Structure formats: structure tokens, C-alpha cells
C-alpha positions as CSV (number, residue, x, y, z in Angstrom):
1,M,-16.8,0.1,-26.4
2,A,-15.6,-1.4,-23.1
3,V,-12.1,-0.5,-21.8
4,R,-9.9,-3.5,-21.5
5,N,-8.8,-4.1,-17.9
6,E,-5.0,-4.6,-18.1
7,W,-4.2,-3.1,-14.7
8,F,-5.6,-5.6,-12.3
9,H,-3.5,-8.7,-11.4
10,P,-4.9,-11.5,-9.3
11,R,-2.5,-13.2,-6.8
12,G,0.2,-15.2,-8.5
13,T,-0.2,-13.8,-12.0
14,L,2.9,-11.7,-11.6
15,A,5.1,-14.4,-10.1
16,R,8.7,-14.3,-11.1
17,E,12.2,-15.4,-9.9
18,G,11.0,-16.8,-6.5
19,W,8.7,-13.9,-5.8
20,E,4.9,-14.3,-5.5
21,S,4.4,-11.0,-7.3
22,V,6.7,-8.5,-9.1
23,V,5.7,-5.1,-10.4
24,D,8.4,-3.2,-12.2
25,S,9.2,-1.6,-15.6
26,A,8.8,-4.9,-17.3
27,I,5.1,-4.2,-17.3
28,P,4.3,-2.1,-20.4
29,G,3.5,1.4,-19.5
30,W,4.8,1.2,-16.0
31,R,7.8,3.4,-15.2
32,H,8.3,4.8,-11.7
33,T,7.3,2.3,-8.9
34,G,7.6,-1.3,-8.1
35,I,6.6,-3.9,-5.5
36,R,7.8,-7.4,-4.7
37,V,5.9,-9.8,-2.4
38,A,7.3,-13.1,-1.1
39,A,6.1,-15.8,1.2
40,L,9.2,-17.1,3.1
41,G,9.5,-20.2,5.2
42,G,13.0,-19.6,6.5
43,G,14.5,-18.9,3.1
44,T,16.0,-15.7,1.5
45,V,15.3,-13.4,-1.3
46,A,17.9,-11.0,-2.6
47,L,17.9,-7.9,-4.7
48,P,20.9,-6.3,-6.4
49,A,22.2,-2.7,-6.1
50,G,21.0,-0.3,-8.6
51,D,19.2,3.0,-9.2
52,V,16.3,2.0,-7.1
53,E,15.3,2.8,-3.5
54,R,13.4,0.3,-1.4
55,I,11.5,-0.1,1.8
56,V,11.0,-3.6,3.4
57,V,7.6,-4.0,5.0
58,P,6.7,-7.2,7.0
59,L,3.2,-8.2,6.2
60,A,3.1,-11.1,8.6
61,G,6.1,-12.6,10.4
62,S,9.6,-11.4,11.4
63,F,12.6,-10.9,9.1
64,R,16.3,-10.0,8.8
65,V,17.5,-7.6,6.2
66,E,21.1,-7.6,5.2
67,H,22.3,-4.4,3.6
68,E,25.4,-2.2,3.6
69,G,27.3,-4.8,5.5
70,A,24.9,-4.8,8.4
71,T,21.8,-6.7,9.6
72,T,18.6,-5.0,10.5
73,K,16.1,-7.2,12.4
74,L,12.4,-6.5,11.8
75,E,10.1,-7.6,14.6
76,G,7.2,-7.5,12.2
77,R,3.7,-8.4,13.3
78,A,1.2,-11.2,13.3
79,S,-0.9,-9.8,10.4
80,V,-1.5,-6.5,8.5
81,F,-4.6,-6.0,10.7
82,D,-2.5,-5.8,13.9
83,G,-1.3,-2.2,13.7
84,P,1.9,-0.8,12.3
85,T,5.1,-2.7,11.8
86,D,8.7,-1.6,11.9
87,V,10.3,-1.1,8.5
88,V,13.7,-0.5,7.0
89,Y,14.4,2.0,4.1
90,V,17.4,1.1,1.9
91,G,18.6,3.9,-0.2
92,A,19.4,3.6,-3.9
93,G,22.8,2.0,-4.8
94,Q,22.5,-0.7,-2.1
95,A,21.9,-4.4,-2.5
96,L,19.8,-6.2,0.1
97,A,18.7,-9.7,1.2
98,V,15.6,-10.6,3.2
99,S,15.3,-13.8,5.2
100,G,12.8,-15.1,7.7
101,S,9.4,-16.6,7.9
102,G,6.1,-15.0,6.8
103,R,5.0,-12.7,4.1
104,V,7.0,-9.6,3.2
105,A,6.7,-6.8,0.7
106,V,9.5,-4.7,-0.8
107,A,8.3,-1.3,-2.2
108,E,10.5,0.3,-4.8
109,A,11.0,3.4,-6.9
110,A,13.5,4.2,-9.6
111,T,15.9,7.0,-8.7
112,A,19.5,7.9,-9.2
113,A,19.5,10.0,-6.0
114,R,21.2,8.5,-2.9
115,K,19.5,8.8,0.5
116,P,20.7,7.3,3.7
117,S,19.1,4.1,4.8
118,R,17.0,4.2,7.9
119,Y,15.2,1.8,10.3
120,L,11.8,3.0,11.6
121,A,10.6,1.3,14.8
122,K,6.9,0.6,15.3
123,D,6.5,3.5,17.8
124,E,7.9,5.9,15.2
125,I,5.2,5.2,12.6
126,P,2.7,8.0,12.3
127,V,-0.8,6.5,12.6
128,E,-3.6,8.6,11.1
129,I,-7.3,8.0,11.5
130,R,-8.7,9.5,8.3
131,G,-12.3,10.3,7.3
132,A,-15.4,9.7,9.5
133,G,-18.4,7.5,9.8
134,R,-18.4,4.7,7.3
135,D,-15.5,6.4,5.6
136,T,-13.2,6.0,8.6
137,R,-9.9,4.2,7.9
138,Q,-6.5,3.8,9.5
139,V,-3.4,5.0,7.7
140,H,0.2,4.1,8.6
141,N,2.4,6.9,7.1
142,F,5.9,5.3,7.4
143,G,7.0,6.3,3.8
144,T,5.4,9.7,3.4
145,P,7.5,12.9,3.1
146,D,6.8,13.9,6.7
147,A,8.1,10.6,8.1
148,L,10.9,9.5,5.7
149,D,13.6,11.3,3.8
150,A,13.3,9.3,0.6
151,A,14.2,10.3,-2.9
152,A,11.2,9.5,-5.0
153,F,8.4,7.3,-3.5
154,I,5.5,7.9,-1.1
155,V,4.6,4.7,0.7
156,C,1.8,4.0,3.2
157,E,-0.7,1.3,4.2
158,V,-4.4,1.5,4.9
159,I,-6.7,-0.6,7.1
160,T,-10.4,-0.4,6.2
161,P,-12.6,-2.1,8.8
162,G,-15.5,-4.3,7.7
163,G,-18.3,-2.3,6.1
164,N,-16.2,0.9,5.6
165,W,-15.0,2.7,2.5
166,S,-11.6,4.1,1.7
167,S,-9.9,5.8,-1.2
168,H,-13.1,7.7,-1.1
169,P,-14.1,10.1,-2.6
170,A,-12.6,8.9,-5.9
171,H,-9.6,11.1,-6.8
172,K,-6.8,11.3,-9.3
173,H,-3.2,12.4,-9.4
174,D,-2.2,12.3,-13.1
175,E,-1.6,16.0,-14.0
176,H,1.2,18.3,-12.9
177,V,-0.6,21.4,-11.4
178,P,1.8,23.0,-8.9
179,G,0.2,23.4,-5.5
180,H,-2.9,21.4,-6.6
181,E,-2.1,18.1,-8.2
182,S,0.9,15.9,-8.7
183,R,1.7,13.1,-11.2
184,L,2.0,9.8,-9.3
185,E,1.5,6.3,-10.6
186,E,0.2,4.1,-7.8
187,I,0.3,0.4,-6.7
188,Y,-2.4,-1.1,-4.5
189,Y,-1.4,-4.4,-2.9
190,F,-4.4,-6.0,-1.1
191,E,-5.1,-8.3,1.8
192,A,-8.5,-9.3,3.3
193,A,-9.5,-11.2,6.4
194,P,-12.6,-12.0,8.4
195,V,-13.5,-9.4,11.0
196,R,-11.9,-10.5,14.3
197,G,-14.4,-12.3,16.5
198,S,-16.7,-13.3,13.6
199,H,-16.0,-17.0,14.0
200,A,-15.9,-17.3,10.2
201,P,-15.5,-20.9,8.9
202,A,-12.2,-22.0,7.5
203,E,-13.5,-22.0,4.0
204,A,-14.6,-18.4,4.1
205,E,-13.0,-16.3,1.3
206,A,-12.4,-12.8,2.5
207,F,-12.7,-10.0,-0.2
208,G,-13.4,-6.4,-0.8
209,G,-13.9,-4.2,-3.8
210,F,-11.9,-1.7,-5.8
211,A,-12.6,0.6,-8.8
212,T,-10.8,2.9,-11.2
213,Y,-12.2,4.9,-14.1
214,T,-11.2,7.2,-16.9
215,S,-9.9,10.7,-16.7
216,A,-8.5,13.1,-19.3
217,A,-5.1,11.5,-18.9
218,G,-6.2,8.1,-20.2
219,E,-8.8,5.3,-20.3
220,I,-8.9,2.9,-17.5
221,E,-11.6,0.7,-15.9
222,T,-11.2,-1.6,-12.9
223,N,-14.2,-3.1,-11.1
224,A,-12.8,-6.0,-9.1
225,L,-13.4,-8.1,-6.2
226,V,-10.0,-8.0,-4.4
227,R,-8.5,-10.7,-2.2
228,T,-5.2,-11.3,-0.4
229,G,-2.3,-11.0,-2.8
230,D,-4.1,-9.2,-5.6
231,I,-2.6,-6.1,-7.1
232,A,-4.2,-3.1,-8.8
233,L,-2.1,-0.6,-10.8
234,V,-3.2,3.0,-11.3
235,P,-1.1,4.7,-14.0
236,F,-3.7,7.5,-14.4
237,G,-7.4,8.0,-13.9
238,Y,-9.7,8.3,-11.0
239,H,-9.5,5.6,-8.4
240,G,-11.7,4.5,-5.5
241,P,-13.5,3.5,-3.7
242,A,-11.9,0.6,-1.9
243,V,-14.7,-1.1,-0.1
244,A,-14.6,-3.7,2.8
245,A,-17.5,-6.1,2.9
246,P,-19.3,-6.0,6.3
247,E,-17.9,-9.4,7.3
248,Y,-14.3,-8.7,6.2
249,D,-11.5,-6.2,6.9
250,L,-9.6,-4.9,3.9
251,Y,-5.9,-3.8,3.8
252,Y,-3.8,-2.3,1.1
253,L,-0.2,-1.2,0.7
254,N,0.2,1.9,-1.5
255,V,3.4,2.7,-3.4
256,M,3.4,6.0,-5.4
257,A,6.1,7.9,-7.4
258,G,6.1,10.0,-10.5
259,P,8.1,12.3,-12.8
260,D,7.4,15.6,-11.0
261,P,10.4,17.4,-9.3
262,E,8.7,17.6,-5.9
263,R,7.9,14.5,-3.8
264,V,4.4,15.4,-2.8
265,W,0.9,13.8,-2.7
266,L,-1.6,16.2,-4.2
267,V,-4.9,15.0,-5.5
268,S,-8.0,16.2,-7.3
269,D,-11.3,14.7,-6.2
270,D,-13.9,13.7,-8.8
271,P,-15.9,16.9,-8.8
272,R,-19.1,14.8,-8.6
273,Q,-17.9,13.2,-5.4
274,A,-15.9,15.9,-3.7
275,W,-18.9,17.0,-1.5
276,I,-18.4,13.8,0.5
277,R,-15.5,15.3,2.5
278,S,-17.7,18.1,3.8
279,T,-19.8,15.5,5.6
280,W,-17.0,14.2,7.8
281,P,-16.9,17.0,10.4
282,R,-20.6,16.1,11.2
283,Q,-19.9,12.4,11.8
284,A,-18.2,10.5,14.5
285,L,-15.0,8.4,13.9
286,D,-15.5,4.7,13.7
287,A,-14.9,3.6,17.4
288,R,-13.3,0.3,16.2
289,L,-10.1,2.2,15.2
290,P,-7.3,2.2,15.8
291,Y,-6.5,-1.5,15.2
292,L,-3.6,-2.4,17.3
293,P,-1.8,-5.6,18.4
294,P,-3.8,-7.9,20.8
295,N,-1.6,-6.8,23.7
296,G,-1.8,-3.1,22.8
297,G,-5.4,-2.2,23.0
298,A,-6.7,-4.3,20.1
299,R,-10.2,-4.4,18.8
300,S,-12.4,-7.1,20.2
């Protein structure tokens, strides 16, 4: 019997209250994390104070974030494929309003703990080149435990260049095994674009692929072509790979949080795929990475 795919949401299907997409506890079975995505043309979106921490991530464009009686200006970037952006973390108990022009995401996690808000400039963002060969990808770790003193969530973004794989080997984090695996539900927000310099026609539709499958924690099955604005939710189960078609680059923003007392990302690879990691030391990194802004050593 096929497993019903209830965890993949094409762009626009989660629209609510002026947001292009909203993931929160209104989705049955979803408890710990959230994301909101908006396309602004000079307007404003606002969020009330509550037991939720947030991080504002410019996807494309520049923004102003009003919080705690002050204004934080986010320089942003031209696109998610132009290297890291500056971000602002707003601790739980604080309202905020975002205004500007472009596309913006707000990652969220439910928490009663209060942490101080913080602005992270672009040059503070840890940039990691992970994997090797066709598994090489670029990770911006602005919301991970080593970079940000948050209460509950772990947030990062990944660029997978055309033809490469990420979230690979497939892995899971749905059991609490101290020192080995943590329980974290996860959001994938995707964007895709033609490889720079490809001269793709205007009607080209950029896409990638993403999969999830069942573990002992629950039945899940996602086998989707993913495009800009699509969202995949991973409440449990193995997930990966995320695959970039050769002609298109793939991006995703990850938001993770869970019920465990420690804020840590610990995963278990699918034992049938775990051997893949052992091949990376014998392979070269993809020379196209890192992807940076055009005036900062960009790809050609």
C-alpha cells in the first residue's frame, strides 16, 4: 500500500495572512519548528511577541527589521546563490516587523526560553564546504550551535551546484540516542535557478529532486521535483538525497528543532548508504565552490 504524501507542499499551497508560505503548529503533526516566506514590494509583514524565537533571512533583496524598539538593517543579497547573507536573530518574547523589497524568510521555533537578539554580518557567517566530488555542497551555518546562542532551533542553508547531490547519504534524526542521534523535525525550503552563464531561456523552469522514506519512527514517502518556493517537511524518517539537475543549481533553507534537552544535530545514516562518506577523502572538492557574490570571487 502506497504511503500518502502529506509532507510536501508546492509553492503557494501554504499561503496565509499575507505570507506566501506559513509552516507552524496549525499543520497536523507539526510541533517544534516553523517558517514564513514573503515576497515584499516595499510593504511590511509583522509578527507578534510570543514563546517563539525567530531568525530573519533575506533570500533576495534588502530589509529592515523592527524589534525591541530598534531597527536592524539587513543588506541581504541578490539571490540565494550569491553566498551568505547577513541575518538577525530575535529571541522569544519579542515582536518584529519586516519591511523592504525582495523575498524574505523567517525561521521559527517554539520555546519559552529567552535568549538575547543578535545581528550576524555576512563576514561572521561560517561557510562550510561539505562532501567531495559530486557530493560537494556549500553550507552557511548562521543558526547552528557553534555560531548562534539560540534556545531551540538549528538553522542553516545549503547550495548544491548543478549536477551535485546533497543531504546525501540519506540519514535520519528521529530517535533520542545520547551522543549518537537527536530528535529533530526539519523543514526544507527550496529555490532553484539556471546555472550562471548557461544562457537559459526565460521560459526555463529550474528544478531539483528530493526524497524521504520510512524509518522505524513512522511511514513517510516523498519523491518530488522541487522548484522555487516549494517546502518539504520531515517529521521523521530517512531523508535525502536532494539532487540538482545538471543545468540548475539548487538551494534549501533548513530549520530544525525537537523535544530533546540538548540543542545538537546528531544523525544516523541509512546503513545501506553510510559507506558513501568513506569515499570523500579520495575525491577532490568541486572547484566551482564556494559561490560568492559577483564582486567577491564569484563563479563564472
